[in-house]
C-alpha positions as CSV (number, residue, x, y, z in Angstrom):
1,M,-89.3,-82.5,-237.5
2,D,-89.9,-82.8,-241.3
3,S,-90.2,-78.9,-241.6
4,V,-89.1,-76.2,-239.7
5,R,-91.7,-72.8,-240.9
6,L,-90.6,-69.9,-239.2
7,M,-93.0,-66.6,-237.0
8,T,-91.3,-63.9,-236.1
9,Y,-92.1,-62.0,-232.6
10,N,-92.5,-58.6,-232.7
11,P,-88.8,-57.5,-234.1
12,G,-87.3,-54.9,-232.4
13,H,-83.8,-55.3,-233.0
14,F,-82.1,-56.1,-236.5
15,H,-80.8,-59.5,-235.6
16,A,-84.2,-60.5,-236.0
17,A,-83.6,-59.8,-239.8
18,L,-80.3,-61.5,-239.4
19,V,-81.7,-64.9,-238.8
20,Q,-82.8,-64.4,-242.4
21,K,-80.3,-63.2,-244.2
22,E,-80.0,-65.8,-246.3
23,M,-82.2,-69.2,-247.0
24,V,-81.9,-71.9,-245.2
25,A,-82.8,-75.4,-246.2
26,G,-84.9,-77.2,-244.4
27,V,-86.7,-73.4,-244.0
28,A,-89.9,-72.8,-245.3
29,P,-90.2,-69.5,-247.6
30,R,-92.8,-68.7,-245.9
31,V,-92.5,-66.7,-242.7
32,D,-95.8,-64.4,-240.4
33,V,-94.4,-62.0,-238.9
34,Y,-96.6,-61.0,-235.9
35,A,-96.1,-57.5,-234.4
36,P,-97.3,-54.1,-233.8
37,L,-97.9,-51.5,-236.3
38,G,-95.1,-49.4,-236.8
39,A,-91.3,-48.3,-237.2
40,D,-90.4,-51.7,-235.7
41,L,-91.9,-53.6,-237.5
42,S,-91.6,-51.8,-241.0
43,A,-88.1,-51.5,-240.2
44,H,-88.2,-55.4,-240.2
45,L,-89.6,-55.5,-243.3
46,L,-87.2,-53.0,-245.1
47,R,-84.6,-55.6,-243.8
48,L,-85.6,-58.8,-245.5
49,A,-86.9,-57.1,-248.8
50,G,-83.3,-55.8,-248.8
51,F,-82.0,-59.1,-248.9
52,N,-84.7,-60.5,-251.1
53,A,-83.7,-57.4,-254.0
54,R,-80.2,-57.3,-253.8
55,A,-77.8,-58.7,-256.6
56,G,-75.3,-61.1,-255.0
57,N,-77.1,-64.2,-253.8
58,P,-80.6,-63.3,-253.3
59,T,-83.3,-64.4,-251.0
60,A,-86.7,-65.6,-251.8
61,W,-89.0,-65.3,-248.5
62,E,-92.5,-64.7,-248.7
63,V,-94.0,-62.6,-246.1
64,E,-97.1,-63.0,-244.5
65,V,-97.6,-59.6,-241.9
66,H,-100.6,-59.9,-239.0
67,A,-100.1,-56.3,-237.7
68,S,-102.1,-56.0,-234.2
69,D,-102.1,-54.3,-230.9
70,D,-101.9,-58.4,-229.4
71,A,-99.9,-59.5,-232.2
72,L,-98.4,-62.1,-228.8
73,A,-101.6,-63.8,-228.6
74,R,-103.0,-63.7,-232.1
75,M,-99.9,-65.5,-233.4
76,L,-100.7,-68.2,-230.1
77,R,-104.1,-68.5,-231.2
78,E,-102.8,-69.0,-235.1
79,R,-99.9,-71.1,-234.9
80,P,-99.3,-71.1,-238.6
81,G,-95.2,-72.2,-237.8
82,N,-93.7,-74.3,-235.4
83,V,-90.5,-71.9,-234.3
84,V,-91.1,-68.5,-233.0
85,V,-87.0,-65.8,-233.8
86,L,-87.1,-63.3,-231.6
87,S,-85.2,-60.1,-230.7
88,G,-85.9,-56.8,-229.5
89,R,-87.4,-55.2,-226.7
90,N,-86.1,-57.6,-224.0
91,R,-87.7,-56.7,-220.8
92,D,-90.9,-59.0,-221.9
93,K,-88.8,-61.2,-223.7
94,V,-88.6,-64.2,-222.0
95,H,-92.9,-63.6,-221.0
96,A,-93.5,-64.4,-224.8
97,I,-90.1,-67.4,-224.9
98,K,-92.6,-68.4,-222.3
99,A,-95.9,-68.6,-223.7
100,A,-94.5,-69.9,-226.9
101,V,-93.5,-73.1,-224.9
102,E,-96.0,-73.3,-222.4
103,A,-98.5,-73.4,-226.4
104,G,-96.0,-76.3,-227.8
105,L,-94.0,-73.7,-230.0
106,N,-90.0,-74.4,-230.2
107,V,-87.8,-70.8,-230.0
108,L,-84.9,-69.2,-231.1
109,A,-84.7,-66.2,-229.4
110,D,-81.6,-63.3,-229.8
111,K,-79.9,-62.5,-226.5
112,P,-80.8,-61.0,-223.8
113,W,-83.2,-63.3,-223.0
114,I,-83.3,-61.1,-219.3
115,I,-82.3,-58.0,-217.8
116,D,-83.4,-58.4,-214.6
117,A,-82.4,-60.5,-211.7
118,A,-85.9,-61.5,-210.9
119,D,-86.6,-62.9,-213.6
120,L,-83.8,-65.9,-213.2
121,P,-86.7,-67.8,-212.1
122,L,-89.2,-66.8,-214.9
123,L,-85.9,-68.7,-217.5
124,E,-85.3,-71.9,-215.9
125,S,-89.1,-72.1,-216.0
126,A,-89.5,-71.7,-219.7
127,L,-86.8,-73.7,-220.1
128,D,-87.8,-76.8,-217.8
129,T,-91.0,-76.6,-219.7
130,A,-89.3,-77.0,-223.3
131,D,-87.2,-79.5,-221.8
132,H,-90.8,-81.1,-220.8
133,K,-92.3,-81.0,-224.2
134,G,-89.6,-82.0,-225.8
135,L,-89.0,-78.8,-227.8
136,I,-86.1,-76.8,-228.3
137,A,-85.3,-73.3,-227.3
138,Y,-82.0,-71.9,-228.4
139,D,-80.1,-68.6,-227.5
140,I,-78.6,-66.9,-230.5
141,M,-74.4,-66.8,-229.2
142,T,-72.7,-65.8,-232.5
143,E,-70.0,-65.7,-231.3
144,R,-69.1,-69.7,-230.8
145,H,-68.6,-69.8,-234.5
146,E,-65.9,-66.0,-234.9
147,I,-63.1,-68.9,-235.3
148,T,-60.7,-67.0,-232.5
149,S,-63.2,-68.2,-230.6
150,I,-63.3,-71.1,-231.7
151,L,-59.5,-72.6,-231.6
152,Q,-58.9,-70.2,-228.1
153,R,-61.5,-73.0,-226.7
154,E,-58.8,-75.7,-228.4
155,L,-55.6,-74.2,-227.3
156,V,-56.9,-73.3,-223.6
157,A,-58.1,-77.0,-223.8
158,D,-54.4,-78.3,-224.5
159,P,-52.5,-78.9,-221.0
160,D,-49.8,-78.9,-222.8
161,V,-50.2,-74.8,-224.6
162,F,-51.9,-73.5,-221.7
163,G,-51.3,-75.8,-218.8
164,A,-53.7,-75.0,-215.3
165,T,-55.8,-72.1,-215.9
166,V,-54.2,-69.5,-212.8
167,P,-57.0,-68.0,-210.5
168,G,-56.0,-65.3,-210.3
169,T,-57.5,-62.0,-208.1
170,R,-59.7,-59.4,-208.8
171,D,-57.2,-57.7,-209.8
172,E,-54.9,-59.6,-212.4
173,P,-57.7,-62.1,-212.9
174,G,-57.2,-65.3,-214.8
175,V,-59.7,-64.2,-217.3
176,F,-59.7,-60.6,-219.0
177,M,-63.0,-59.8,-221.6
178,E,-63.1,-56.1,-223.0
179,S,-65.7,-55.7,-225.8
180,L,-65.9,-51.8,-226.7
181,H,-69.3,-51.9,-229.5
182,Y,-70.7,-48.7,-231.0
183,L,-74.1,-47.5,-231.8
184,M,-73.8,-45.7,-234.8
185,K,-73.0,-48.4,-237.9
186,Q,-74.0,-50.5,-240.6
187,V,-75.9,-53.4,-240.5
188,A,-76.0,-55.3,-243.9
189,G,-74.6,-52.4,-245.5
190,V,-76.7,-49.3,-244.5
191,P,-76.6,-47.5,-241.2
192,N,-78.6,-48.8,-238.8
193,R,-81.2,-46.4,-236.9
194,R,-81.9,-47.5,-233.9
195,P,-84.9,-47.6,-232.2
196,A,-85.5,-44.9,-229.8
197,W,-86.3,-47.8,-226.9
198,F,-83.0,-49.1,-227.3
199,F,-81.3,-46.4,-225.6
200,D,-84.4,-47.4,-222.3
201,V,-81.9,-49.3,-219.7
202,Q,-85.5,-50.5,-218.4
203,Q,-85.8,-51.8,-222.3
204,Q,-83.7,-53.3,-224.0
205,G,-81.0,-53.4,-220.5
206,E,-77.5,-51.9,-219.8
207,G,-74.1,-53.2,-221.3
208,L,-73.7,-56.1,-218.8
209,T,-76.7,-57.6,-219.8
210,D,-77.1,-56.9,-223.8
211,V,-73.7,-57.5,-225.2
212,G,-72.6,-58.7,-222.1
213,T,-74.2,-61.8,-222.5
214,H,-71.9,-63.5,-225.2
215,L,-68.8,-62.2,-223.1
216,V,-69.9,-64.5,-220.3
217,D,-70.6,-67.5,-222.2
218,L,-67.9,-67.0,-223.7
219,V,-65.9,-67.7,-220.6
220,L,-68.1,-70.8,-219.7
221,W,-68.0,-72.5,-222.9
222,I,-63.6,-71.7,-223.6
223,L,-63.1,-72.4,-219.5
224,F,-65.4,-75.3,-219.4
225,P,-66.3,-77.3,-222.5
226,D,-69.1,-79.7,-222.3
227,T,-69.2,-79.8,-218.6
228,A,-72.8,-78.4,-217.1
229,L,-72.0,-75.3,-214.1
230,D,-74.7,-74.9,-211.0
231,Y,-74.8,-70.9,-210.6
232,R,-75.7,-71.4,-206.9
233,K,-72.6,-72.8,-206.4
234,D,-70.0,-72.4,-209.1
235,V,-70.4,-68.9,-209.6
236,A,-69.5,-65.7,-206.8
237,V,-70.3,-62.5,-208.6
238,L,-68.0,-60.7,-206.4
239,A,-67.7,-56.5,-207.7
240,A,-69.4,-53.9,-210.7
241,K,-70.1,-51.0,-211.5
242,R,-71.9,-49.2,-214.3
243,W,-71.2,-45.8,-216.2
244,P,-73.2,-43.5,-218.6
245,T,-71.8,-42.9,-222.6
246,V,-72.9,-39.2,-223.0
247,I,-75.1,-38.6,-226.2
248,G,-75.9,-35.4,-227.5
249,R,-79.2,-33.9,-229.0
250,D,-77.7,-34.1,-232.5
251,D,-76.9,-37.7,-232.2
252,F,-79.5,-39.0,-230.6
253,Q,-81.7,-37.4,-234.0
254,R,-78.6,-38.8,-236.1
255,V,-79.1,-42.7,-235.2
256,T,-82.6,-42.3,-234.1
257,A,-84.1,-39.8,-236.9
258,E,-86.0,-38.7,-233.5
259,A,-87.1,-35.2,-233.7
260,D,-86.0,-35.0,-229.3
261,F,-85.2,-37.3,-226.5
262,P,-88.9,-38.8,-226.3
263,D,-90.8,-38.4,-222.6
264,F,-90.1,-42.0,-221.6
265,L,-86.3,-40.7,-220.7
266,A,-86.3,-37.9,-219.6
267,T,-85.5,-38.8,-216.3
268,A,-82.0,-39.3,-218.0
269,V,-81.5,-36.3,-219.8
270,R,-79.4,-33.6,-218.9
271,D,-78.6,-30.1,-220.6
272,S,-80.0,-31.4,-223.6
273,R,-77.7,-34.9,-223.7
274,L,-78.6,-37.8,-222.7
275,D,-76.7,-39.9,-220.0
276,Y,-77.1,-43.5,-221.7
277,S,-75.8,-46.3,-218.8
278,C,-74.6,-49.1,-221.2
279,N,-71.0,-49.8,-219.7
280,T,-70.2,-52.4,-217.0
281,L,-67.4,-53.4,-215.4
282,V,-67.9,-57.1,-213.4
283,S,-65.5,-59.1,-211.7
284,Y,-67.0,-62.5,-210.4
285,T,-65.7,-66.7,-209.6
286,V,-66.6,-68.8,-211.9
287,R,-65.1,-71.9,-209.4
288,G,-62.8,-69.9,-207.8
289,I,-61.5,-68.6,-211.3
290,H,-61.1,-64.4,-211.2
291,V,-63.2,-63.3,-213.7
292,K,-62.9,-59.4,-214.9
293,L,-65.7,-58.0,-217.9
294,N,-65.2,-54.2,-219.1
295,V,-68.5,-53.7,-221.2
296,L,-68.2,-50.6,-223.1
297,W,-70.2,-48.7,-226.2
298,D,-69.2,-45.4,-227.8
299,F,-71.2,-43.2,-230.2
300,E,-69.9,-43.9,-233.4
301,A,-66.3,-45.2,-234.3
302,A,-63.5,-43.0,-236.2
303,A,-62.4,-43.2,-240.1
304,G,-61.3,-46.9,-240.7
305,A,-62.1,-47.9,-236.8
306,G,-64.4,-50.5,-235.4
307,D,-65.3,-52.9,-233.0
308,T,-62.6,-54.0,-230.9
309,H,-62.6,-57.4,-228.3
310,F,-60.2,-58.3,-225.8
311,A,-60.4,-62.1,-224.9
312,V,-57.5,-63.4,-222.1
313,F,-57.0,-66.7,-220.4
314,R,-54.4,-66.5,-217.7
315,G,-52.7,-70.9,-218.1
316,E,-49.9,-71.6,-215.6
317,R,-47.9,-72.6,-219.1
318,S,-49.4,-69.6,-221.7
319,R,-52.2,-66.9,-222.3
320,V,-54.2,-67.1,-225.1
321,E,-55.4,-64.5,-226.2
322,V,-57.4,-62.6,-228.7
323,R,-56.4,-59.4,-229.8
324,Q,-58.8,-56.8,-232.0
325,G,-57.7,-53.3,-232.3
326,Q,-55.9,-51.0,-234.2
327,P,-53.0,-52.9,-234.8
328,Q,-54.8,-56.0,-235.9
329,N,-56.8,-53.8,-238.2
330,Y,-59.9,-54.1,-236.5
331,R,-59.6,-57.8,-237.3
332,P,-60.1,-60.5,-234.4
333,E,-56.2,-62.4,-234.3
334,L,-55.3,-65.2,-232.1
335,Y,-51.6,-64.9,-230.0
336,I,-50.1,-67.4,-227.7
337,V,-47.7,-65.4,-224.8
338,P,-45.9,-68.7,-223.5
339,A,-44.6,-68.1,-219.8
340,P,-41.1,-67.6,-219.5
341,A,-39.5,-70.7,-218.7
342,K,-41.7,-72.7,-221.7
343,V,-40.8,-70.4,-224.2
344,A,-39.6,-74.0,-226.6
345,D,-41.9,-76.4,-225.0
346,V,-45.3,-74.3,-225.5
347,A,-44.2,-73.3,-228.9
348,S,-43.5,-76.7,-229.6
349,A,-47.3,-77.6,-227.9
350,V,-48.7,-75.1,-230.4
351,R,-47.6,-76.2,-233.8
352,R,-48.7,-80.2,-232.9
353,R,-52.3,-78.8,-231.5
354,V,-52.1,-76.8,-234.6
355,E,-51.6,-79.8,-236.7
356,L,-54.3,-81.2,-235.4
357,L,-56.3,-78.8,-236.4
358,Q,-55.4,-78.5,-239.8
359,E,-57.7,-81.3,-240.1
360,R,-60.4,-79.7,-239.3
361,Y,-59.3,-76.3,-240.5
362,P,-57.2,-76.6,-243.7
363,G,-54.8,-73.7,-244.2
364,I,-53.9,-73.0,-240.4
365,D,-50.5,-72.3,-239.2
366,V,-48.6,-70.9,-236.9
367,E,-46.6,-67.8,-237.1
368,D,-43.3,-67.0,-235.2
369,L,-43.2,-63.0,-233.4
370,P,-41.0,-61.8,-230.9
371,R,-42.2,-63.0,-227.3
372,E,-45.2,-65.1,-229.3
373,L,-46.6,-66.8,-231.9
374,R,-50.1,-65.5,-233.8
375,I,-52.5,-68.3,-234.9
376,M,-52.6,-67.5,-238.6
377,I,-56.2,-68.5,-239.8
378,P,-57.2,-67.7,-243.7
379,D,-60.3,-65.3,-244.8
380,R,-62.1,-68.1,-245.7
381,Y,-62.8,-69.0,-241.9
382,R,-63.5,-65.2,-241.4
383,V,-67.3,-65.0,-242.1
384,G,-68.4,-62.2,-240.4
385,H,-71.1,-61.3,-237.2
386,E,-73.4,-61.8,-239.9
387,A,-73.2,-65.0,-241.2
388,H,-72.6,-66.4,-238.1
389,F,-76.7,-66.0,-237.5
390,G,-77.4,-68.1,-240.4
391,E,-74.5,-70.5,-238.5
392,V,-76.5,-70.8,-235.2
393,T,-79.9,-71.4,-237.1
394,R,-78.3,-74.8,-239.0
395,Q,-77.3,-75.8,-235.8
396,F,-80.6,-74.9,-233.7
397,L,-82.2,-77.3,-236.8
398,G,-80.2,-79.9,-236.0
399,Y,-81.1,-80.3,-232.7
400,L,-84.8,-79.5,-233.8
401,R,-84.5,-83.1,-236.3
402,E,-81.9,-84.7,-232.7
403,P,-83.7,-82.6,-229.8
404,S,-80.9,-85.4,-228.1
405,T,-78.1,-83.9,-229.1
406,L,-78.8,-80.2,-228.1
407,P,-75.7,-81.0,-225.0
408,A,-77.1,-81.2,-221.7
409,W,-75.0,-78.7,-219.9
410,E,-76.9,-75.5,-222.6
411,K,-79.7,-75.0,-219.7
412,P,-77.8,-75.1,-216.5
413,N,-75.4,-72.7,-218.4
414,M,-77.5,-70.7,-219.6
415,L,-78.7,-70.3,-216.1
416,A,-75.5,-69.4,-214.6
417,K,-75.1,-67.2,-217.9
418,Y,-78.0,-64.9,-217.2
419,F,-77.0,-65.3,-213.3
420,V,-74.1,-63.5,-213.4
421,T,-75.1,-60.9,-216.1
422,T,-78.6,-60.1,-214.2
423,K,-76.6,-60.1,-211.1
424,G,-73.4,-58.4,-212.4
425,V,-76.3,-55.1,-213.2
426,Q,-78.3,-55.2,-210.0
427,L,-74.7,-54.8,-207.9
428,A,-73.8,-52.2,-210.5
429,R,-76.6,-50.4,-209.9
430,V,-76.8,-50.7,-205.8
431,T,-73.0,-50.2,-206.0
432,A,-74.3,-46.5,-207.6
433,G,-76.8,-45.5,-205.6
434,A,-79.4,-45.9,-208.6
């Protein structure tokens, strides 16, 4: 493909703008935006204008706005571009994706593609159509570009460092991940207003079907590199539960700028407080390995604090852990905890592996700590979440140029990922009697 011209459809989430936070070689500066006239569209355009106007490394996007209530039909009819970017309004997102690929358009879409287990066949059909037409339909999995996740994957794949994965049990799983995000935060240096519909789990999805998509993806990507999985045979969802984060009216006004809770949230409002069902704990197995994920949302971090992420992979020789909490100053750090009988052997193996990795990541090193080792990562590799969108976009463009380079495991593992997220929420709702 010689040139890429983006068409952004109904940008309801700030991730749609982050795809354009920097100019990317091979992408035309003109972008067409198709959306209903309203607050979501205005917020998106303001973000793009901010990127163009910033003092350091400004972008130069030329934006053509097509505001109409039949935005999808109009985009597919006019087709000024060849790539559709989607982020937001998750309930109907897969329908737009399927319509786009059926019209012969490539798709770069933010997670989640589906939030309901009943839509998994629709997702599979959309991916089949893309394959048949030779198109690229790609999920924006930014966490694969986080340096601690990249290095964790490398160490887990080293049998001398990690050994075989411990299968574990539901109570003591072989893999445990916990992610805590905050509703009130800053994006691109300004307070991030969330649309009121973000708090409607029928539109946005619950914790597991939204942010949890990244966690499920990392489990598959790290445990089974370059391996295609069949969710019908390889995955079993065992248990799940959900609970709300309670948001008072004043806080809801702060984060949305709405005067009051809208009518579509009325069933979740009790005593002037919103029960936002955004937290999910799920247990499942992948090829016999027990995994437990805890996906959490709170309203606002304390001063100096931020999002946290913990990822523990248990091997017979060591545990390989990413920790991002107060002891790490809320910056992800990578640790290796050797089994008591393997301390010296694991330490030597870690140094050998890091020495090899230095060819790709010059400057990384190993620090000895009491009972564990830490991978020292230079700041130049810590580009941050927002920059990962540009990295994903460049990878997507590579697949557009050479479709044969898209890994064969991406499609089946995407289906496995969304099977876990949607089945987990479905089970949690049944368990809670929702």
